[in-house]
N, C-alpha and C positions, 0 to 999 in steps of 0.2 A: 326635431323633425327629420333628422338624418335617418332614423330608423324607418320612418314611413317612406322616405325616398328610396331606400334600399329594398323595401318589401313590395314596391309597386309592381315589379316584374312578376312576382309570384301571384299577386292579385290578378293581373292581366292574363297570365298564362292559364290559370284555371278557368277564368270567365271566357276567354277567347276559345278555348277548347270546347267548352259547352256550347257556345254560340255557333261554332262550326258544325257540331253534331246536330244542333237545332236546324240549321240551314239544310243539311243533308236530309234530315227527317221531313222537312217541309217540301223539299223537291221530290222525293221518291215516295212519300207516304200517301195513305188514303185520306179521306176527309177528316176522320177522327184523329189520325196521327198528325195531320197538318194543324189542327186546332191545338193539340197538345204541344207541338213544336213552337207555335206562335206564343202560346201562354208561357211556356218555359223560357223562351227567348226574352220575352218582356220582363219576366221575373228576374232573369240574370242581369239584364241591363239596369233595372232598378236597384238590384243588389250591388252592382258594380258602382253605380253613382253614389249610393249610400255609404259603402265601405270606404271609398276614396275621399269624397268631399265632406261628408258629415263627421266622420271620425277625425279628420284633420282639423276641422273647425272646432270641434269639441276639445281636442287637446290644446289648441292654441288658446281657447278660452280658459281652460284650467291653468295653464302655465302663465297666464297673465297675472295671476296672484302670486306674490313672492313666496308665501309659505308653501305653495304647491310645487316649488322648484327644488325642494330638499331631496337629495338622492336616497335617503333612507326610507322614503315613502314608496319607492319603486324597486329598490335593490335590497336583497337580503344581506344582512350583516354577517359575513363569513369569517370575520376576524376573531370572534368570540367562540366559535365552535371548532373543535378539532375532530379528526376522524375517530380517535379513540373514544371520545365522549359519545359520538353517534353510535358506535358499536355497542358500548356498554348500556345505553338506554334501551336498545331493542332486545 
């Protein structure tokens, strides 16, 4: 879960920037632009909720099983491959 805690700033940065632009569009825009800004803002808020809460819950569920905690499921085994083998294969 440490990775998700480190990445939360990137999630928030992108979503907050979009929400600020939605607010500006809603304040200075015409009626159609205000509708677009409201819809975009609602979509960004739903996306932010989903990306933070649902993915964290899903990963906690997966790692509750012991066999899902093996590192080789998530990390590439780099000990068996050398740079010369990679060059010769291509």
